[in-house]
C-alpha positions as CSV (number, residue, x, y, z in Angstrom):
1,X,0.1,-0.5,0.2
2,X,2.8,2.5,1.1
3,X,4.6,1.4,-2.5
4,X,1.1,2.3,-4.4
5,X,1.2,5.7,-2.6
6,X,4.4,6.4,-3.0
7,X,3.9,5.7,-6.6
8,X,0.7,7.9,-7.6
9,X,2.5,10.8,-5.8
10,X,5.5,11.0,-8.5
11,X,3.6,10.0,-10.8
12,X,1.2,13.4,-9.5
13,X,4.1,15.1,-9.2
14,X,5.7,14.2,-12.4
15,X,2.3,15.3,-13.9
16,X,2.2,19.1,-12.5
17,X,5.7,19.7,-13.2
18,X,5.2,18.9,-17.2
19,X,2.0,20.3,-17.1
20,X,3.8,23.7,-16.2
21,X,6.6,22.7,-18.3
22,X,4.7,22.4,-21.8
23,X,2.2,25.7,-20.5
24,X,5.7,27.4,-20.6
25,X,7.9,26.8,-23.2
26,X,5.0,27.4,-26.4
27,X,5.4,30.5,-25.6
28,X,8.5,31.5,-24.1
29,X,9.8,32.8,-27.2
30,X,6.7,35.0,-27.6
31,X,6.4,36.3,-24.4
32,X,10.8,37.2,-24.7
33,X,9.8,39.1,-28.4
34,X,8.2,41.5,-25.1
35,X,11.1,42.5,-23.9
36,X,13.1,42.5,-27.8
37,X,15.5,39.7,-27.3
38,X,16.8,38.4,-30.2
39,X,16.4,35.4,-32.0
40,X,20.4,34.9,-30.6
41,X,19.4,35.7,-26.9
42,X,16.6,33.5,-27.4
43,X,18.8,30.8,-28.2
44,X,21.1,31.7,-25.0
45,X,17.3,31.7,-23.0
46,X,16.5,28.4,-23.9
47,X,20.2,26.7,-23.4
48,X,21.3,28.5,-20.4
49,X,18.3,26.2,-18.2
50,X,20.1,22.7,-19.9
51,X,23.9,24.0,-18.8
52,X,22.5,24.5,-15.5
53,X,20.5,21.0,-14.7
54,X,23.4,20.1,-15.9
55,X,25.1,21.3,-13.1
56,X,22.2,20.9,-11.0
57,X,21.4,17.1,-11.4
58,X,24.2,15.4,-10.2
59,X,24.4,17.4,-7.0
60,X,20.8,17.0,-5.5
61,X,21.1,13.3,-6.5
62,X,24.0,12.7,-4.0
63,X,21.9,15.5,-2.2
64,X,19.1,12.8,-2.1
65,X,21.2,10.3,-1.1
66,X,23.0,11.7,1.9
67,X,20.7,13.9,2.7
68,X,16.5,12.2,1.6
69,X,15.4,11.9,-1.5
70,X,11.7,14.2,0.1
71,X,14.0,17.4,1.3
72,X,15.2,18.0,-2.6
73,X,12.5,17.3,-4.5
74,X,10.6,20.1,-2.0
75,X,13.5,22.3,-3.1
76,X,13.1,21.5,-7.2
77,X,10.1,22.3,-6.9
78,X,10.3,25.6,-5.2
79,X,12.2,26.5,-7.4
80,X,10.9,25.5,-10.5
81,X,7.5,27.4,-9.0
82,X,9.7,31.0,-7.9
83,X,11.3,30.4,-12.4
84,X,7.5,30.2,-12.9
85,X,6.6,33.4,-11.5
86,X,9.3,35.0,-11.7
87,X,8.9,35.2,-15.1
88,X,5.7,36.1,-14.7
89,X,6.3,38.9,-13.3
90,X,9.2,39.9,-15.3
91,X,10.5,43.6,-15.7
92,X,13.4,43.0,-18.1
93,X,14.7,40.7,-20.0
94,X,17.4,39.4,-18.0
95,X,15.2,38.4,-14.8
96,X,13.9,35.9,-17.3
97,X,17.4,34.3,-18.2
98,X,17.2,34.4,-14.0
99,X,13.9,32.4,-13.5
100,X,15.7,30.4,-16.4
101,X,19.2,29.7,-14.6
102,X,16.9,29.6,-11.1
103,X,14.7,27.2,-12.7
104,X,17.8,24.9,-13.9
105,X,19.7,24.7,-11.4
106,X,17.0,23.5,-9.0
107,X,15.9,20.9,-11.7
108,X,16.3,17.4,-10.2
109,X,13.0,16.6,-9.8
110,X,13.2,13.9,-12.3
111,X,15.8,12.2,-10.9
112,X,15.5,12.0,-7.7
113,X,11.6,11.1,-8.7
114,X,12.6,8.2,-10.1
115,X,15.7,7.6,-7.4
116,X,11.9,6.9,-5.0
117,X,10.8,4.3,-7.3
118,X,14.3,2.9,-7.4
119,X,13.6,2.7,-3.2
120,X,9.9,1.4,-2.7
121,X,10.2,-1.5,-5.9
122,X,11.7,-4.1,-6.1
123,X,13.5,-4.8,-9.7
124,X,11.3,-6.4,-12.1
125,X,8.3,-4.4,-11.0
126,X,10.7,-0.4,-12.2
127,X,10.3,-0.5,-15.8
128,X,6.8,-0.2,-15.8
129,X,6.7,2.0,-12.2
130,X,9.6,4.1,-14.7
131,X,6.5,4.3,-17.6
132,X,3.8,5.5,-15.7
133,X,6.5,7.9,-14.5
134,X,7.4,9.5,-18.1
135,X,3.5,8.6,-19.5
136,X,2.6,11.2,-16.6
137,X,5.2,13.6,-18.5
138,X,3.9,12.7,-21.6
139,X,0.3,13.6,-20.7
140,X,1.4,17.2,-19.2
141,X,2.6,17.5,-22.7
142,X,-0.4,17.3,-24.2
143,X,-2.2,19.2,-22.4
144,X,0.2,22.0,-21.3
145,X,0.4,23.7,-24.6
146,X,-3.5,23.3,-24.8
147,X,-4.0,25.4,-21.5
148,X,-1.1,28.0,-22.8
149,X,-3.2,28.5,-25.8
150,X,-6.0,28.7,-24.2
151,X,-5.2,31.7,-21.9
152,X,-2.2,32.9,-24.1
153,X,-4.9,35.7,-25.3
154,X,-5.9,36.7,-22.1
155,X,-2.6,38.4,-21.5
156,X,0.8,36.7,-22.1
157,X,2.1,36.5,-18.2
158,X,-1.3,34.6,-17.2
159,X,0.1,30.9,-18.3
160,X,3.4,31.4,-16.7
161,X,1.5,32.5,-13.0
162,X,-0.7,29.1,-14.0
163,X,2.3,26.6,-14.3
164,X,3.5,28.2,-10.8
165,X,0.3,27.6,-9.4
166,X,0.3,24.0,-10.5
167,X,4.0,23.3,-9.3
168,X,3.0,24.5,-6.2
169,X,0.2,21.9,-6.1
170,X,2.9,19.7,-6.5
171,X,4.6,21.3,-3.2
172,X,2.2,21.2,-1.7
173,X,1.4,17.1,-2.4
174,X,5.4,16.7,-1.5
175,X,4.9,17.9,1.8
176,X,2.1,16.2,3.5
177,X,2.1,12.8,1.9
178,X,5.7,11.7,0.9
179,X,7.6,9.6,3.5
180,X,11.2,9.6,3.2
181,X,12.1,6.0,1.0
182,X,16.2,6.8,1.2
183,X,16.8,3.5,4.1
184,X,20.3,4.3,3.1
185,X,21.6,7.8,3.9
186,X,23.9,6.8,6.9
187,X,25.6,4.9,4.3
188,X,26.3,6.7,1.7
189,X,30.8,7.8,2.0
190,X,30.8,12.0,1.7
191,X,32.7,13.0,-1.8
192,X,32.0,15.7,-3.9
193,X,29.0,16.9,-5.1
194,X,30.3,17.7,-7.9
195,X,33.4,16.3,-10.2
196,X,33.5,17.0,-13.0
197,X,36.4,14.8,-13.0
198,X,34.0,11.7,-12.1
199,X,31.5,11.9,-14.3
200,X,33.9,12.0,-17.0
201,X,35.3,8.3,-16.0
202,X,32.2,7.3,-15.5
203,X,32.1,7.2,-19.0
204,X,34.3,4.4,-18.6
205,X,32.6,2.6,-15.7
206,X,32.9,-1.5,-16.6
207,X,28.9,-1.9,-15.8
208,X,27.1,2.0,-16.1
209,X,29.6,3.1,-18.5
210,X,28.0,2.3,-21.7
211,X,24.6,2.8,-20.4
212,X,25.8,6.6,-20.0
213,X,27.2,7.4,-23.2
214,X,24.0,5.6,-24.7
215,X,22.0,8.4,-23.0
216,X,24.3,10.8,-23.8
217,X,24.3,10.5,-28.0
218,X,20.7,9.2,-27.9
219,X,19.4,12.6,-26.5
220,X,22.0,14.2,-28.7
221,X,20.0,12.1,-31.3
222,X,16.6,13.6,-30.5
223,X,17.4,17.2,-29.6
224,X,18.8,17.7,-33.0
225,X,15.9,16.2,-34.7
226,X,13.1,16.4,-32.8
227,X,13.8,19.3,-30.8
228,X,15.4,21.6,-33.8
229,X,14.4,20.0,-37.1
230,X,10.7,18.9,-36.7
231,X,9.4,22.7,-36.9
232,X,11.9,23.7,-39.4
233,X,11.1,20.5,-41.5
234,X,7.1,20.4,-41.0
235,X,6.8,24.4,-41.9
236,X,9.3,25.0,-44.2
237,X,9.4,20.8,-46.3
238,X,5.7,19.8,-45.7
239,X,4.2,23.1,-45.1
240,X,1.5,22.6,-42.5
241,X,0.2,25.8,-40.3
242,X,1.2,26.4,-36.8
243,X,-2.2,25.1,-35.5
244,X,-1.4,22.0,-37.6
245,X,2.4,21.8,-36.3
246,X,0.9,22.4,-32.5
247,X,-1.7,19.6,-33.7
248,X,1.3,17.2,-34.4
249,X,3.1,17.9,-31.3
250,X,0.0,17.0,-29.0
251,X,-0.4,13.3,-31.4
252,X,3.1,12.6,-30.6
253,X,2.6,13.0,-27.2
254,X,0.0,11.6,-27.0
255,X,1.8,8.7,-29.2
256,X,3.8,8.6,-25.8
257,X,1.4,8.7,-23.5
258,X,0.2,5.4,-25.0
259,X,3.7,3.9,-24.9
260,X,4.5,4.6,-21.6
261,X,1.2,4.1,-20.0
262,X,0.7,0.1,-22.1
263,X,3.6,-1.0,-24.4
264,X,6.7,-0.6,-21.3
265,X,5.9,-3.3,-19.2
266,X,4.4,-5.4,-21.2
267,X,7.3,-4.8,-24.0
268,X,10.1,-5.4,-21.4
269,X,8.5,-8.3,-20.2
270,X,7.4,-10.1,-23.2
271,X,11.2,-9.8,-24.9
272,X,13.6,-9.3,-22.2
273,X,15.0,-5.8,-20.7
274,X,18.4,-5.7,-23.0
275,X,16.3,-6.7,-26.4
276,X,13.1,-4.9,-25.6
277,X,16.1,-1.5,-25.4
278,X,17.8,-2.9,-28.5
279,X,15.0,-3.4,-30.5
280,X,13.5,0.1,-29.6
281,X,16.7,1.9,-30.0
282,X,16.9,0.4,-33.9
283,X,13.1,0.8,-34.4
284,X,14.3,4.6,-33.5
285,X,16.6,5.7,-36.0
286,X,14.3,4.0,-38.8
287,X,12.0,6.3,-37.6
288,X,13.9,9.1,-38.6
289,X,14.9,7.5,-41.8
290,X,11.5,7.7,-42.7
291,X,10.5,11.2,-41.4
292,X,13.4,12.4,-43.2
293,X,12.9,10.7,-46.9
294,X,9.0,12.0,-46.2
295,X,7.6,14.2,-49.1
296,X,3.7,14.2,-47.8
297,X,2.5,14.8,-44.0
298,X,1.1,11.3,-44.0
299,X,4.7,9.3,-44.2
300,X,5.8,11.8,-41.8
301,X,3.0,11.0,-39.2
302,X,3.9,7.5,-39.9
303,X,7.3,7.8,-39.0
304,X,6.2,10.6,-36.3
305,X,4.4,7.1,-34.8
306,X,7.3,4.9,-34.9
307,X,9.5,8.1,-33.3
308,X,6.7,8.1,-30.2
309,X,5.8,4.6,-29.7
310,X,9.7,3.3,-29.7
311,X,11.7,6.3,-28.7
312,X,9.6,6.7,-25.3
313,X,10.4,3.1,-24.1
314,X,14.2,3.5,-24.6
315,X,13.9,6.3,-22.9
316,X,11.8,4.8,-20.0
317,X,13.9,1.6,-19.9
318,X,17.2,3.5,-19.6
319,X,17.0,4.5,-15.9
320,X,15.4,0.8,-15.1
321,X,18.4,-0.4,-16.4
322,X,20.9,2.2,-14.6
323,X,18.8,1.1,-11.2
324,X,19.8,-2.9,-11.7
325,X,23.1,-1.8,-12.1
326,X,23.8,0.2,-8.9
327,X,23.4,-0.9,-5.1
328,X,20.6,1.0,-3.3
329,X,22.6,3.7,-1.6
330,X,23.6,5.7,-4.7
331,X,20.2,5.3,-6.9
332,X,20.5,9.4,-6.2
333,X,23.6,9.6,-7.6
334,X,23.1,7.4,-10.5
335,X,20.0,9.2,-11.9
336,X,21.7,12.4,-11.7
337,X,24.9,11.5,-13.4
338,X,22.0,10.2,-16.2
339,X,20.8,13.3,-16.2
340,X,23.7,15.1,-16.5
341,X,24.2,13.7,-19.3
342,X,21.2,13.7,-20.9
343,X,21.1,17.7,-20.2
344,X,24.7,17.5,-22.4
345,X,23.1,16.2,-25.3
346,X,19.9,18.8,-24.9
347,X,22.0,21.1,-24.7
348,X,24.7,19.9,-28.1
349,X,22.2,18.5,-30.2
350,X,20.2,21.8,-31.3
351,X,22.8,23.6,-32.0
352,X,24.1,20.0,-34.1
353,X,20.9,20.0,-36.1
354,X,20.9,24.0,-37.2
355,X,24.5,24.1,-37.9
356,X,23.9,20.4,-40.5
357,X,20.0,22.1,-41.7
358,X,22.0,25.1,-42.6
359,X,23.2,22.3,-45.1
360,X,20.2,20.9,-46.3
361,X,17.0,21.1,-43.8
362,X,16.3,17.6,-43.6
363,X,19.7,16.8,-42.5
364,X,18.9,16.8,-39.1
365,X,16.4,12.9,-38.9
366,X,19.4,11.8,-40.6
367,X,22.4,12.7,-38.8
368,X,19.4,11.7,-35.7
369,X,18.7,8.4,-37.3
370,X,22.7,7.8,-37.1
371,X,23.5,8.5,-33.8
372,X,20.6,6.8,-33.0
373,X,22.0,3.5,-34.9
374,X,25.6,3.8,-33.0
375,X,23.1,4.0,-29.6
376,X,22.0,0.1,-31.1
377,X,25.8,-1.3,-31.6
378,X,26.7,-0.2,-27.8
379,X,23.3,-1.7,-26.3
380,X,24.7,-5.0,-26.9
381,X,26.7,-4.1,-23.9
382,X,25.0,-3.1,-22.0
383,X,22.9,-5.3,-18.8
384,X,26.5,-7.6,-19.0
385,X,25.8,-10.9,-16.1
386,X,27.9,-9.9,-12.5
387,X,27.1,-7.7,-9.2
388,X,25.6,-4.7,-8.8
389,X,29.0,-2.6,-7.8
390,X,29.1,0.2,-5.5
391,X,28.4,3.5,-8.3
392,X,31.7,5.4,-9.2
393,X,30.6,8.3,-9.0
């Protein structure tokens, strides 16, 4: 019963956090124009979050191992709420940068949420539990932009206020109902909270290194193809309208919601964790290739459906594999390190996508596919037989 309650609360936290994110991101560009920001300055505004997140997530993850999951979740979600309200009432562009930096520096709630699930469930239950979290994230990504669309006409700052209020709900839920799940706080060795050298060395860890490499390369590919490449391709090559583009994003989120709610557990149980992981990576690459060659919206949507189904399985199985390859005392640290590599990929990916798109607009998809195929071959080396070892970070 306690396990189910923890899962329910964590899923709600993930949902309200992504609702807030989904409300803000579609209108942040237009909102920043209110302050006269250039496109280059907008690029910096979007990237500062990922840069700060890269620094903060391993720190928050390690602190959650040392001092508990609950206080770190509270700090993280409060930071997000402060960020949204700061943007809503920002008197100048500088405050937008401050708000995004604060949100990034406290952006450790999802890795810590994964650690709570690792604390509360058996290894063979984690794929399904992580799938529920990703499903909640996708649910928020589907309905967050819809909330923004209905409210932005009443005032550009109103969606930010709504996002802040929703995030405060997550703070209250965590404070009132989530118990501390970390039972190994006294056993954690006191190391540096952020150690770039150790972060680099984790890539060569015999148990975890390949998974971290896959995280970095996979999110690099995803952000190259989807975060940057999606909108230029649909609007300039397929000639869809902004409204139709928003519908495509909603479809993609809905497919991800279906995948993580109904497919992750079944696929991993049917094929086994390792085979399901490799197959899903390969199908993600194939989907990007289909999108690259698309000359019609119908073919593009077909590729997008494949991508939505199997990309989400990969994203769910990465923390599942890490949780099984790591000792119970280091779950928060490992999820934080993984999120750092994800952040690096999300920082570099759009830059790479923008660079190759100057040659040809469809190129981000084929570059993303090539990088994903690299992940496919690396995936053969994960989940090798052996005992768990203590985290190298």
